[in-house]
N, C-alpha and C positions, 0 to 999 in steps of 0.2 A: 503494500499501498504506498503511494506517494502523495506527500503533502507539500503545498505552497505556504507559506506563513509570508504575512504582509506587517509588516510596520513601519510605523513611524520613530526613525535613530536620531535621538539627538549625539550631536558629539558632547565630549568632555567624560570625564572619568568619576564625575560624583552625581548618582541616579536618584531623580524622585521618585517619590512613588510610582507615575506612570511607568517610567521606565523599569522599577524591578516589577512590576507587574505581568511587562513582555517578557524579559530576561524570564522570570518564572513559569511564562505560559510555553514559551520555545525549550526548555530543558526538558517541560516535561514531556511535550511532544515527539519530543526526539528520543527521551527513553521509552515511550510507550510504542513507537513504529521504528526507531533501530538511525543511528544516524545520518546514513546514507538515503535513507528516503524521504527527510528535509530539507527543501532548498526554501530560502532566507530570499527575501526583495522587500527592498525599501522603499518610501514614499519617495525621497530625495534618493537618487541613484549616487553612487562615488562619482560621476561624471560633470552629475549639476553644481558641486560645491555650494559654498554658499554667497555667491556673489550679490553685488547690489542689485542688479538686473533682474535673478532671479526670485528677488526678494520683494522688488516692485510688482512682479506677475506673478505673485503668489496673492499680493493682496489685490490685485484686481481680479483675481479666479472666487475669491470669494461671494463674488456679487453674483456669481455663476452656483454659489455652493459647494464650492469646492473646498476643503477645508485648507490652511496655510500649506505650504508645499506641494498639493495632490493640483496635477492641472488635466484638462483633457488630452493631452496627449500620452500622460503618465499612466492616465486608466485604460488606455487603448496599450499599452505596452504590454500592461500588467495578465490583462483580458487576453491580447494574443497570446505570452508567454503560458499562463494558465491552461490556456484551450491546447495550445500544439504540446505540452509538455505531458500529456495523459495524467493529469495526478488527481487523486480519487477526491484528495480535499484540498478546499482554497481554506487558508482559516486568518482572516481578518483582527489584528490586535487593537482594536478599536471600532466601535460605531460611530464615530466622525468617518469614516471611508465608506457610506454607506453607496457614493457613487460606484463604488468597485462590484462591491453584489449586485448592483441592477446592472450593471456593464456586464456581469458574466452569464447571468440570465437570462439578458437581452443577445448575447451572443450564442448563446444554445447551449454554454457549460454544463456537462453532466454529471458531474461530481456533488459532492456535497459543500457547501457552504457554510461555513460556522464562523460567526462573528461571537468575538469577546464583548462586551461593553462592561467598559470598567466603572463607568457613571452613568448617569441619567445625563447625557452634555449638553440639553439643555440646563438642566439648573446650576450642572457646574458653572458652566461659563457667567451664571447671573452673578453665582456666588464670587468667584473668579474677577471681573473687570468691574471696574466703578460703575456707578449707574451713572454718572457725568460724562463715561468716554462718548464721545459721540460715534464711534464703530460700533461699540457695546450690541446694537440692533440686527446690527449685520451678521456679527458672531452668534450670538445667542439663534439668529432665524438660521444659520447654515448649520451650525450644531442638530437643533431641532430638524430640519431638512433630511439631514444627514441618518440622524436615529428614526425617524421614520421608516425611509431606506431600509436602514438595516433589516428594521422589523420586519419590513414586507418581503424582502426579499433571500434573508439568509436562511438556510434549511433549518438550524440549528444555532439557540442565541442561549447564549452562557451567560450569568450576570452574580452577582457577588450576595445578594441577598433578597430578601422576601419584600423590605421597604422597594428597592428599584424595580423588586417585578411587579407591583401592583402600578407603581407609576407609569411602567413602562405599558400595561393594562389600559389605566384609563389612560394615556395619551395618544397610545396607538393600537389601542385593541388586540396586542399579543403577549400570548403566555410565555415565560423563558420554559427551555429546554433541560438547563440543567444549570444546578447552581454549584460554582466553584469559589468558596470564600477566598480574601487573601489568605496568603500563606509563607512562609518564609523559610530557606533552605535553614539547617541549627548549623551555627558556627561554633557552637560550642561544644556540643555531646557530652561526652561525661565529664571532659575538665571545665566544666562549667562553674562560673567562676561565684562560690558560696559561701561569701562573708558571713564570717558570723558576728559583723559588729552591727553595732545598733545605729536608730536613726541618730544624726544628730538634735539636740535641743535647738539649736537653729540650723532647721535643716536647708539642705541646699537642693533648692528644687530647680528641675532642668526642661524646658520647651523646646520640643524639638521640631524642627520644620521647616520646609524652606520658606522664601519671602516669595510669600503669596496672598495676596487678599483678605480672605480668609483665614488664614495665621496669622496674619501683620494684625488683625482687627482682634483677633482672641487675646493677642498678647497684649494689644493697649487697652482692652476692659478688662483684663486681667490688674495690668501696674497702675487702670485707676481707680480698680474698686476694689482691690483684695491688698495690693503689694504694701500698701502704706498701715496695713492694720495687722501683719504678721512681722513676724521677728523672720526670715530668710533671707540666703543667701540665695540670688537667682542668676540664673546661665540661660540664654538662648543659642543656642546650635541649629546652624541650616545653611543651607545653598544661600549665598547670597544674601544671608542675611544681616552681613556688615553694614546695607542703607539704612539696617534703622538706628544708627549711632546717632544720625543726625534728625531725629523724631521730637518735635516739644516735648510730646511727654515721657520723653524715655530719661532713668534715673542714671545718675552715672555710676553708681556703684551696682548696677547690672552688666556683667559680665557677658560677652556677647563673641560667637564662635561662627563666625562663616567657611564651608567647603571644607569640610571637615574631612577627609575620604578614609578613617577608622573610628567608626563611633564606638569601637571599644571600650576602649578606658573613660570616655564618657558616662557610660551606662554605669561603669564601675564604680564612680565616684558618687552617683546622683543616689541621693534620701530617697526622694521623689520625683517620679514623673508626672508633670503639672500639662495638661493637655484642655485650656480653656477655648473650642474650637465650636461654633454655633451653627456655621453653613454648612454648605457642602453638600454630596451626594457616595453613593458607594459606600467604602469602609473604610478608615485611618489605618495606613501601611506602618504608622509611626507608632499605634496602638498592639499591632503586632508585633514589632521588634522589641517594646518596651514589654511585653511578656515574651519574649525569647531571652532575656535576657534576666529574667526574674527579677522584676522593678514595680514595687509601691507606682500604683497609677493613681491620680485623683485626676478624672475628666467627664468631662459632660457628654449628657444623653448621642448629642450629636458622635462625640471622641471614640464612645463604646458603640456607633450603631452596627449591626450586622454578628457582633461577638456574644459569644451564651457563654456567659460568666459570674461569677456572685462578686458586683458591685462591694462590699465590704468586706470580702474577705482579699482582693484586689486593690483597695487603697480606700477610694469612693467616689459615689456617681452624685457631682456635684453640678446647679443649674444656675443657681445666683452668687451672689457676694458674700454671702452670709453664712451660706453651704460650705464656700470653700477655706473661708476663715477659721469656720469649726472644725473641718476635717484638717484643717494644717496645723492649726492650734493643738488637734489631738494627737498627731504624731508629735510633736514640740516636746507636749508632756509627758506624754504614754511611751514613750521610742518605741518601736520596733524593730525586728532584726532588716538589714536594709536589702539582704534577699530575699526575696517574696517568695516561697517554693510553692505557694498556691497559683501562681503568674506563671511561673514554668512549666508545672503540672500540665495546666490548661493549655499551654501552649504546643506542648508535647501531645497531648490528647488530639486537638482540636486546628490548630492552626501551624505545624509542620510542616514542608512538603512533602512527609511520608504520605501523611494525608490523603495529598491534593493525588498522588500519584495514582493510588484506583481512580478516583472521580477521572483525571483524562483517559485512563485507558476505558472505560465504561462511555466516555464521549465517543471515543475510537472506535468504538466496537462494531 
């Protein structure tokens, strides 16, 4: 069985959540079908590069509902290769490329088209782009059109959680064919750092996430409404987060670390992972990674969306300033182990890549 894997691949060494999802999907598919039976194609090929002209043309094609980087010519190239290469499956990694799914069907492709829905893209881009950005309606409309096309023309649609499936059904009248949640390859194994140290009376609270509107709004909300009322050390870690140093609400004693390739030491030092996220779609990769490292997590309902766990044993579910303050002060006055064995157990049981292996094998059966 042969499969063509189509993805949008960014340059750079530090992967964001969507990049981790694509890498995860590709690795499981290769494991299920065999390395030599899976071929990759990218929305940008290596000959296109990142020239100013390709940037301009990419923006222009947004008006035709081609998500940035995709063009009518590239769709034709992908469709032609899929039809000529005798692929049994085409796996489209992200529903924002619904134009490809439609192109395959219209060209008479006879194999199985599988699309991975990482988010309800319409909601994702609403959360990502400022309401005052003049291009916001264009991007949101483009995402909406492509999600609709993906629902219509995919033979199988893979979603992360029930909430997303409910949204897809309400918006586009399509149920999911498979649920594969966010998972991580276990980087720790038997050598997992199991510190016996207790959380500090002045806990080190770490926020993990890239420079992104929903993340930035969550951090600002936390700094304005919680930070001044608790005795903590705070560290913000994530791709591009150095840009927050100039924010008028940022406090000088909050440490910011940008573009950190190895997050292991960051997790080891954390007393608590704080995840004040209120907007978005899909599942939060940062939550899964925190579980993998066996961390105490205090987060909002959005941060825990899609995760099946006991909030009190992981840390706390908090949606208001009062709830965050109470939870953090609880750690300060009643220290707990810095290594949360329950978080680690939940990861191994439900959100490690070992769990996803069976789900992908079933999807491709």
